[in-house]
DSSP file (Angstrom, degrees, kcal/mol; ACC not computed):
  #  RESIDUE AA STRUCTURE BP1 BP2  ACC     N-H-->O    O-->H-N    N-H-->O    O-->H-N    TCO  KAPPA ALPHA  PHI   PSI    X-CA   Y-CA   Z-CA
    1    1 A M              0   0    0      0, 0.0   104,-0.2     0, 0.0   102,-0.0   0.000 360.0 360.0 360.0 131.9  -43.3  134.9  135.6
    2    2 A N        -     0   0    0    102,-0.9   102,-0.2     1,-0.1   103,-0.0  -0.757 360.0-161.2 -84.7 113.2  -40.2  132.6  135.9
    3    3 A P        +     0   0    0      0, 0.0     2,-0.4     0, 0.0    -1,-0.1   0.806  68.5  75.9 -68.2 -26.7  -40.2  131.2  139.5
    4    4 A S  S    S-     0   0    0      1,-0.1     2,-0.1     0, 0.0    -2,-0.1  -0.705  82.5-123.4 -91.7 135.5  -36.5  130.2  139.4
    5    5 A A        +     0   0    0     -2,-0.4     2,-0.3    95,-0.0    97,-0.1  -0.421  34.3 171.1 -75.3 149.6  -33.8  132.7  139.7
    6    6 A S        -     0   0    0     95,-0.3    95,-2.7    -2,-0.1     2,-0.4  -0.844  30.9-107.9-146.9-174.5  -31.1  133.0  137.1
    7    7 A T  E     -AB  61 100A   0     54,-2.7    54,-2.8    -2,-0.3     2,-0.6  -0.957  20.1-151.5-127.7 136.7  -28.3  135.3  136.2
    8    8 A L  E     -AB  60  99A   0     91,-3.1    91,-2.7    -2,-0.4     2,-0.5  -0.907   5.8-158.2-102.8 127.0  -28.2  137.8  133.2
    9    9 A E  E     -AB  59  98A   0     50,-3.1    50,-2.8    -2,-0.6     2,-0.5  -0.964  13.4-167.7-110.1 120.7  -24.9  138.6  131.7
   10   10 A I  E     -AB  58  97A   0     87,-2.6    87,-1.6    -2,-0.5     2,-0.3  -0.943   6.0-176.9-118.1 126.0  -25.1  141.8  129.8
   11   11 A T  E     -AB  57  96A   0     46,-2.3    46,-2.5    -2,-0.5     2,-0.4  -0.891  14.8-163.7-119.1 144.4  -22.4  143.0  127.5
   12   12 A S  E     +AB  56  95A   0     83,-2.7    83,-2.4    -2,-0.3     2,-0.3  -0.990  24.8 154.3-122.7 139.1  -21.8  146.1  125.4
   13   13 A F  E     -A   55   0A   0     42,-2.3    42,-2.8    -2,-0.4     2,-0.3  -0.981  32.9-136.5-154.6 166.0  -19.2  146.1  122.6
   14   14 A R        -     0   0    0     74,-0.4    74,-3.0    -2,-0.3     2,-0.2  -0.922  26.5-126.5-119.6 150.8  -18.2  147.8  119.3
   15   15 A T  B     -D   87   0B   0     -2,-0.3    72,-0.3    38,-0.3     3,-0.1  -0.513  33.2 -94.7 -89.7 166.2  -17.0  145.9  116.4
   16   16 A K    >   -     0   0    0     70,-3.6     3,-2.1    -2,-0.2    -1,-0.1  -0.455  54.0 -83.9 -74.2 154.4  -13.8  146.7  114.6
   17   17 A P  T 3  S+     0   0    0      0, 0.0    -1,-0.1     0, 0.0     3,-0.1  -0.336 116.1  24.3 -58.7 132.1  -13.9  149.0  111.7
   18   18 A G  T 3  S+     0   0    0      1,-0.3     2,-0.4    -3,-0.1    -2,-0.1   0.235  84.1 131.8 100.5 -15.4  -14.8  147.2  108.5
   19   19 A V    <   -     0   0    0     -3,-2.1    -1,-0.3    67,-0.2    -4,-0.1  -0.591  47.8-145.7 -75.0 123.2  -16.6  144.3  110.2
   20   20 A S     >  -     0   0    0     -2,-0.4     4,-2.3     1,-0.1     5,-0.1  -0.407  20.2-117.1 -89.4 169.5  -20.0  143.8  108.4
   21   21 A E  H  > S+     0   0    0      1,-0.2     4,-2.5     2,-0.2     5,-0.1   0.799 117.3  55.2 -72.4 -30.7  -23.1  142.8  110.1
   22   22 A D  H  > S+     0   0    0      2,-0.2     4,-2.2     3,-0.2    -1,-0.2   0.881 108.6  50.7 -64.3 -41.5  -23.2  139.5  108.0
   23   23 A Q  H  > S+     0   0    0      2,-0.2     4,-3.0     1,-0.2     5,-0.2   0.966 112.5  44.5 -61.2 -55.9  -19.7  138.8  109.3
   24   24 A L  H  X S+     0   0    0     -4,-2.3     4,-2.4     1,-0.2    -2,-0.2   0.929 110.2  54.8 -58.4 -42.9  -20.7  139.4  112.9
   25   25 A R  H  X S+     0   0    0     -4,-2.5     4,-2.2     2,-0.2    -2,-0.2   0.946 110.2  48.5 -52.6 -51.8  -24.0  137.3  112.4
   26   26 A S  H  X S+     0   0    0     -4,-2.2     4,-2.7     1,-0.2    -1,-0.2   0.930 111.0  48.8 -57.4 -45.8  -21.8  134.4  111.2
   27   27 A A  H  X S+     0   0    0     -4,-3.0     4,-2.1     1,-0.2    56,-0.4   0.885 108.6  53.8 -66.5 -35.9  -19.4  134.7  114.0
   28   28 A I  H  X S+     0   0    0     -4,-2.4     4,-1.6    -5,-0.2    -1,-0.2   0.906 108.7  50.4 -56.5 -46.1  -22.4  134.7  116.6
   29   29 A V  H  X S+     0   0    0     -4,-2.2     4,-0.8     1,-0.2     3,-0.4   0.960 112.7  44.0 -58.5 -54.0  -23.6  131.5  115.1
   30   30 A A  H >X S+     0   0    0     -4,-2.7     3,-1.0     1,-0.2     4,-0.6   0.909 112.4  53.1 -60.3 -37.4  -20.3  129.8  115.3
   31   31 A S  H >X S+     0   0    0     -4,-2.1     4,-1.9     1,-0.3     3,-0.7   0.810  97.7  67.8 -69.4 -28.3  -19.8  131.2  119.0
   32   32 A N  H 3X S+     0   0    0     -4,-1.6     4,-2.4    -3,-0.4    -1,-0.3   0.821  87.9  66.6 -61.8 -31.8  -23.2  129.7  119.9
   33   33 A L  H << S+     0   0    0     -3,-1.0     4,-0.3    -4,-0.8    -1,-0.3   0.915 103.6  44.0 -52.3 -46.2  -21.6  126.3  119.5
   34   34 A Y  H XX S+     0   0    0     -3,-0.7     3,-1.5    -4,-0.6     4,-0.9   0.921 112.7  52.1 -71.1 -45.6  -19.4  126.9  122.5
   35   35 A L  H >< S+     0   0    0     -4,-1.9     3,-0.9     1,-0.3     6,-0.2   0.850 102.4  57.8 -60.7 -34.5  -22.2  128.3  124.5
   36   36 A N  T 3< S+     0   0    0     -4,-2.4    -1,-0.3     1,-0.2    -2,-0.2   0.585 106.2  51.0 -65.9 -20.2  -24.5  125.3  123.9
   37   37 A R  T <4 S+     0   0    0     -3,-1.5    -1,-0.2    -4,-0.3    -2,-0.2   0.649  88.7 101.8 -95.5 -14.7  -21.9  123.1  125.4
   38   38 A C  S X< S-     0   0    0     -3,-0.9     3,-1.6    -4,-0.9    28,-0.1  -0.485  81.5-116.3 -68.7 123.5  -21.6  125.4  128.6
   39   39 A P  T 3  S+     0   0    0      0, 0.0    31,-0.1     0, 0.0    -1,-0.1  -0.396  98.8  20.5 -59.0 139.4  -23.5  124.0  131.7
   40   40 A G  T 3  S+     0   0    0      1,-0.3    22,-2.7    21,-0.1     2,-0.3   0.383  80.7 146.2  84.7  -0.7  -26.3  126.4  132.6
   41   41 A F  E <   +C   61   0A   0     -3,-1.6    -1,-0.3    -6,-0.2    20,-0.2  -0.497  12.8 164.6 -63.6 124.5  -26.6  128.2  129.3
   42   42 A L  E     -     0   0A   0     18,-2.9     2,-0.2     1,-0.4    19,-0.2   0.679  53.0 -32.0-117.2 -20.8  -30.3  129.3  128.7
   43   43 A G  E     -C   60   0A   0     17,-1.3    17,-3.0    -8,-0.1    -1,-0.4  -0.920  42.0-137.8 170.2 167.2  -30.3  131.8  126.0
   44   44 A R  E     -C   59   0A   0     15,-0.2     2,-0.4    -2,-0.2    15,-0.2  -0.999  10.5-176.8-147.7 131.2  -28.8  134.7  124.1
   45   45 A H  E     -C   58   0A   0     13,-2.5    13,-2.6    -2,-0.3     2,-0.4  -0.997   6.5-175.3-127.5 137.9  -30.0  137.9  122.6
   46   46 A I  E     +C   57   0A   0     -2,-0.4     2,-0.3    11,-0.2    11,-0.2  -0.992  10.6 156.9-137.5 130.7  -28.0  140.4  120.6
   47   47 A G  E     -C   56   0A   0      9,-2.5     9,-2.9    -2,-0.4     2,-0.5  -0.946  32.5-118.0-144.7 167.3  -28.9  143.8  119.2
   48   48 A R  E     -C   55   0A   0     -2,-0.3     2,-0.3     7,-0.3     7,-0.2  -0.943  27.4-121.4-114.2 127.5  -27.5  147.1  118.0
   49   49 A E    >>  -     0   0    0      5,-4.1     4,-1.9    -2,-0.5     3,-1.0  -0.422  37.2-114.5 -61.6 124.3  -28.3  150.3  119.5
   50   50 A A  T 34 S+     0   0    0     -2,-0.3    -1,-0.1     1,-0.3     4,-0.0  -0.387  92.0   6.5 -64.2 127.8  -29.8  152.6  116.8
   51   51 A G  T 34 S+     0   0    0     -2,-0.2    -1,-0.3     1,-0.1    -2,-0.1   0.106 126.4  58.3  94.8 -22.3  -27.8  155.6  115.8
   52   52 A T  T <4 S-     0   0    0     -3,-1.0    -2,-0.2     2,-0.2     3,-0.1   0.727  90.1-133.7-113.4 -22.9  -24.6  154.7  117.8
   53   53 A G     <  +     0   0    0     -4,-1.9     2,-0.4     1,-0.3   -38,-0.3   0.490  54.9 144.4  86.2   0.3  -23.7  151.3  116.4
   54   54 A L        -     0   0    0     -5,-0.2    -5,-4.1   -40,-0.1    -1,-0.3  -0.607  41.0-141.7 -78.0 132.9  -23.1  150.0  119.9
   55   55 A W  E     -AC  13  48A   0    -42,-2.8   -42,-2.3    -2,-0.4     2,-0.4  -0.732  11.9-162.3 -94.7 148.1  -24.1  146.3  120.3
   56   56 A R  E     -AC  12  47A   0     -9,-2.9    -9,-2.5    -2,-0.3     2,-0.4  -0.945   4.6-168.4-125.7 141.5  -25.7  144.9  123.4
   57   57 A E  E     -AC  11  46A   0    -46,-2.5   -46,-2.3    -2,-0.4     2,-0.4  -1.000   6.0-166.6-135.6 136.0  -25.9  141.2  124.3
   58   58 A V  E     -AC  10  45A   0    -13,-2.6   -13,-2.5    -2,-0.4     2,-0.4  -0.991   7.5-176.9-121.1 121.0  -27.9  139.5  127.0
   59   59 A L  E     -AC   9  44A   0    -50,-2.8   -50,-3.1    -2,-0.4     2,-0.4  -0.934  15.5-144.5-113.0 137.1  -27.1  135.9  127.9
   60   60 A E  E     -AC   8  43A   0    -17,-3.0   -18,-2.9    -2,-0.4   -17,-1.3  -0.910  19.2-175.2-103.9 134.4  -29.2  134.0  130.5
   61   61 A W  E     -AC   7  41A   0    -54,-2.8   -54,-2.7    -2,-0.4   -20,-0.2  -0.927  37.9-124.6-124.2 147.9  -27.6  131.6  132.8
   62   62 A R  S    S-     0   0    0    -22,-2.7     2,-0.3    -2,-0.3   -21,-0.1   0.900  93.1 -18.7 -61.5 -33.4  -28.9  129.2  135.4
   63   63 A D     >  -     0   0    0    -57,-0.1     4,-1.9   -23,-0.1    -1,-0.2  -0.970  68.9 -93.4-162.3 176.2  -26.6  131.0  137.9
   64   64 A L  H  > S+     0   0    0     -2,-0.3     4,-3.7     1,-0.2     5,-0.3   0.903 117.2  59.0 -61.7 -45.5  -23.6  133.2  138.4
   65   65 A D  H  > S+     0   0    0      1,-0.2     4,-2.0     2,-0.2    -1,-0.2   0.888 109.1  44.2 -55.5 -44.3  -21.2  130.4  138.7
   66   66 A C  H  > S+     0   0    0      2,-0.2     4,-2.1     1,-0.2    -1,-0.2   0.872 112.4  51.7 -65.4 -37.7  -22.1  129.1  135.2
   67   67 A A  H  X S+     0   0    0     -4,-1.9     4,-2.8     2,-0.2     5,-0.2   0.979 112.5  44.9 -61.5 -54.4  -22.0  132.5  133.7
   68   68 A E  H  X S+     0   0    0     -4,-3.7     4,-2.0     1,-0.2    -2,-0.2   0.859 113.1  52.9 -65.8 -32.1  -18.4  133.3  135.2
   69   69 A A  H  X S+     0   0    0     -4,-2.0     4,-0.8    -5,-0.3    -1,-0.2   0.896 111.9  43.3 -65.4 -38.4  -17.2  129.8  134.1
   70   70 A A  H >X S+     0   0    0     -4,-2.1     4,-1.9     1,-0.2     3,-1.1   0.956 114.0  50.0 -75.8 -44.8  -18.2  130.2  130.6
   71   71 A A  H 3X S+     0   0    0     -4,-2.8     4,-0.6     1,-0.3    -1,-0.2   0.877 103.1  62.2 -51.7 -42.4  -17.0  133.8  130.3
   72   72 A A  H 3< S+     0   0    0     -4,-2.0    -1,-0.3     1,-0.2    -2,-0.2   0.791 117.5  27.3 -60.8 -27.9  -13.6  132.8  131.7
   73   73 A H  H XX S+     0   0    0     -3,-1.1     3,-1.8    -4,-0.8     4,-1.2   0.510  93.3  98.4-107.7 -13.6  -13.1  130.4  128.7
   74   74 A F  H >< S+     0   0    0     -4,-1.9     3,-0.9     1,-0.3     6,-0.2   0.880  85.6  45.2 -49.6 -46.8  -15.1  132.1  126.0
   75   75 A L  T 3< S+     0   0    0     -4,-0.6    -1,-0.3     1,-0.2    -2,-0.1   0.689 112.8  51.4 -74.3 -13.1  -12.2  133.9  124.3
   76   76 A D  T <4 S+     0   0    0     -3,-1.8    -1,-0.2     3,-0.0    -2,-0.2   0.549  86.2 103.9 -99.0 -10.3  -10.0  130.8  124.3
   77   77 A A  S X< S-     0   0    0     -4,-1.2     3,-1.7    -3,-0.9     4,-0.5  -0.582  71.4-139.3 -80.5 132.3  -12.8  128.6  122.7
   78   78 A P  G >  S+     0   0    0      0, 0.0     3,-0.8     0, 0.0     4,-0.4   0.819 102.5  59.2 -59.5 -28.3  -12.0  128.0  119.0
   79   79 A E  G 3  S+     0   0    0      1,-0.2     4,-0.2     2,-0.1   -46,-0.2   0.705 106.9  47.5 -74.5 -11.1  -15.8  128.5  118.1
   80   80 A A  G <> S+     0   0    0     -3,-1.7     4,-2.9    -6,-0.2    -1,-0.2   0.440  84.3  94.6-102.4  -0.6  -15.6  132.0  119.6
   81   81 A S  H <> S+     0   0    0     -3,-0.8     4,-2.4    -4,-0.5     5,-0.1   0.897  86.4  46.3 -57.2 -46.2  -12.4  133.1  117.7
   82   82 A A  H  4 S+     0   0    0     -4,-0.4     4,-0.3     2,-0.2    -1,-0.2   0.805 113.3  50.5 -73.9 -23.8  -14.3  134.7  114.8
   83   83 A F  H >> S+     0   0    0    -56,-0.4     3,-1.6    -4,-0.2     4,-1.0   0.947 110.4  47.9 -67.9 -49.8  -16.6  136.5  117.2
   84   84 A A  H >< S+     0   0    0     -4,-2.9     3,-1.1     1,-0.3    -2,-0.2   0.911 106.5  59.4 -60.5 -36.6  -13.6  137.8  119.3
   85   85 A D  T 3< S+     0   0    0     -4,-2.4    -1,-0.3     1,-0.2    -2,-0.2   0.617 101.8  54.2 -69.8  -5.2  -11.9  138.9  116.0
   86   86 A C  T <4 S+     0   0    0     -3,-1.6   -70,-3.6    -4,-0.3     2,-0.3   0.693  91.6  92.9 -92.3 -20.5  -14.9  141.1  115.2
   87   87 A I  B << S-D   15   0B   0     -3,-1.1     2,-1.2    -4,-1.0   -72,-0.3  -0.564  70.3-140.9 -82.8 137.2  -14.8  143.0  118.6
   88   88 A D    >   -     0   0    0    -74,-3.0     3,-1.5    -2,-0.3   -74,-0.4  -0.786  20.4-175.7 -85.4  89.8  -12.8  146.3  119.1
   89   89 A F  T 3  S+     0   0    0     -2,-1.2    -1,-0.2     1,-0.2     5,-0.0   0.646  78.6  63.4 -68.7 -12.3  -11.4  145.4  122.6
   90   90 A A  T 3  S+     0   0    0     -3,-0.1    -1,-0.2     3,-0.0     2,-0.1   0.589  76.3 114.3 -84.1 -13.7   -9.9  149.0  122.7
   91   91 A A    X   -     0   0    0     -3,-1.5     3,-1.1   -77,-0.2   -77,-0.1  -0.387  66.8-141.1 -64.4 138.7  -13.4  150.7  122.6
   92   92 A G  T 3  S+     0   0    0      1,-0.2    -1,-0.1    -2,-0.1    -3,-0.0   0.641  95.1  63.5 -74.7 -18.2  -14.1  152.5  125.7
   93   93 A E  T 3  S+     0   0    0      2,-0.0    -1,-0.2     0, 0.0     2,-0.1   0.597  71.2 117.3 -89.5  -5.8  -17.8  151.3  125.7
   94   94 A N    <   +     0   0    0     -3,-1.1     2,-0.3    -6,-0.2   -81,-0.2  -0.353  39.9 159.4 -62.8 132.0  -17.1  147.7  126.0
   95   95 A K  E     -B   12   0A   0    -83,-2.4   -83,-2.7    -2,-0.1     2,-0.3  -0.997  29.1-161.4-156.1 150.9  -18.5  146.3  129.2
   96   96 A L  E     +B   11   0A   0     -2,-0.3     2,-0.3   -85,-0.2   -85,-0.2  -0.988  19.2 166.5-128.7 134.9  -19.6  143.0  131.0
   97   97 A I  E     -B   10   0A   0    -87,-1.6   -87,-2.6    -2,-0.3     2,-0.4  -0.986  23.3-147.9-146.1 151.8  -21.8  142.8  133.9
   98   98 A H  E     +B    9   0A   0     -2,-0.3     2,-0.3   -89,-0.2   -89,-0.2  -0.959  19.9 178.8-120.3 143.5  -23.8  140.0  135.7
   99   99 A V  E     -B    8   0A   0    -91,-2.7   -91,-3.1    -2,-0.4     2,-0.5  -0.980  31.3-113.7-138.5 148.8  -27.1  140.8  137.4
  100  100 A D  E     -B    7   0A   0     -2,-0.3   -93,-0.2   -93,-0.2     2,-0.2  -0.755  32.7-121.2 -84.5 125.2  -29.5  138.4  139.2
  101  101 A L        +     0   0    0    -95,-2.7   -95,-0.3    -2,-0.5     3,-0.1  -0.443  34.9 173.6 -68.1 134.6  -32.9  138.0  137.5
  102  102 A V        +     0   0    0      1,-0.4     2,-0.3    -2,-0.2    -1,-0.2   0.702  63.5  11.2-108.3 -33.1  -35.5  139.1  139.8
  103  103 A A        -     0   0    0      2,-0.0    -1,-0.4  -102,-0.0     2,-0.4  -0.991  58.7-169.3-150.9 140.0  -38.6  139.0  137.7
  104  104 A D        -     0   0    0     -2,-0.3  -102,-0.9  -102,-0.2     2,-0.4  -0.976   8.5-177.7-135.2 125.0  -39.3  137.6  134.2
  105  105 A Y        -     0   0    0     -2,-0.4     2,-0.3  -104,-0.2    -2,-0.0  -0.971   8.3-165.3-122.7 139.0  -42.4  138.3  132.3
  106  106 A E        -     0   0    0     -2,-0.4    -2,-0.0     1,-0.0     2,-0.0  -0.911  35.9 -96.5-118.6 147.5  -43.5  137.0  129.0
  107  107 A A        -     0   0    0     -2,-0.3     5,-0.0     1,-0.1    -1,-0.0  -0.321  40.6-108.6 -66.6 144.8  -46.4  138.4  127.0
  108  108 A E    >>  -     0   0    0      1,-0.1     3,-1.6     2,-0.0     4,-1.5  -0.436  32.3-111.7 -67.4 142.5  -49.8  136.8  127.3
  109  109 A P  H 3> S+     0   0    0      0, 0.0     4,-1.0     0, 0.0    -1,-0.1   0.832 116.5  54.7 -47.8 -40.1  -50.7  134.8  124.1
  110  110 A H  H 34 S+     0   0    0      1,-0.2     4,-0.2     2,-0.2     3,-0.1   0.795 103.7  55.8 -64.7 -25.5  -53.6  137.4  123.3
  111  111 A A  H X4 S+     0   0    0     -3,-1.6     3,-1.4     1,-0.2     4,-0.3   0.879 102.5  55.0 -69.7 -37.1  -51.2  140.2  123.4
  112  112 A L  H >< S+     0   0    0     -4,-1.5     3,-0.9     1,-0.2    -1,-0.2   0.810 100.6  59.5 -67.1 -27.8  -49.0  138.6  120.9
  113  113 A S  T 3< S+     0   0    0     -4,-1.0    -1,-0.2     1,-0.2    -2,-0.2   0.535 104.4  50.1 -77.9  -3.2  -51.8  138.3  118.4
  114  114 A H  T <         0   0    0     -3,-1.4    -1,-0.2    -4,-0.2    -2,-0.2   0.377 360.0 360.0-109.4   4.5  -52.4  142.1  118.4
  115  115 A A    <         0   0    0     -3,-0.9    -1,-0.1    -4,-0.3    -2,-0.1   0.431 360.0 360.0 -69.3 360.0  -48.6  142.8  117.8
């Protein structure tokens, strides 16, 4: 359990037609350079919804102010331009929300050995 509160930034997006997974992965790595410079950045997870092709991204921030400040400049950052070029901004499923993390649980070490 993480005793300190943090903010989760949760996004959903579609890639433009013709964007390969390798192209997106490369763009994600490049955009991480921007995120790693942002105060309060704690982590990032990205996955694709099976069957629909909708991507989901979860970023963890120290607090809402850090999350909002980074989001406000993300698309302007040179490191994020390739990532932005992959996203279909006209897609209706694109969404960004911020939520306060209330509970955080990590698997016990013995549970990991049974996976």
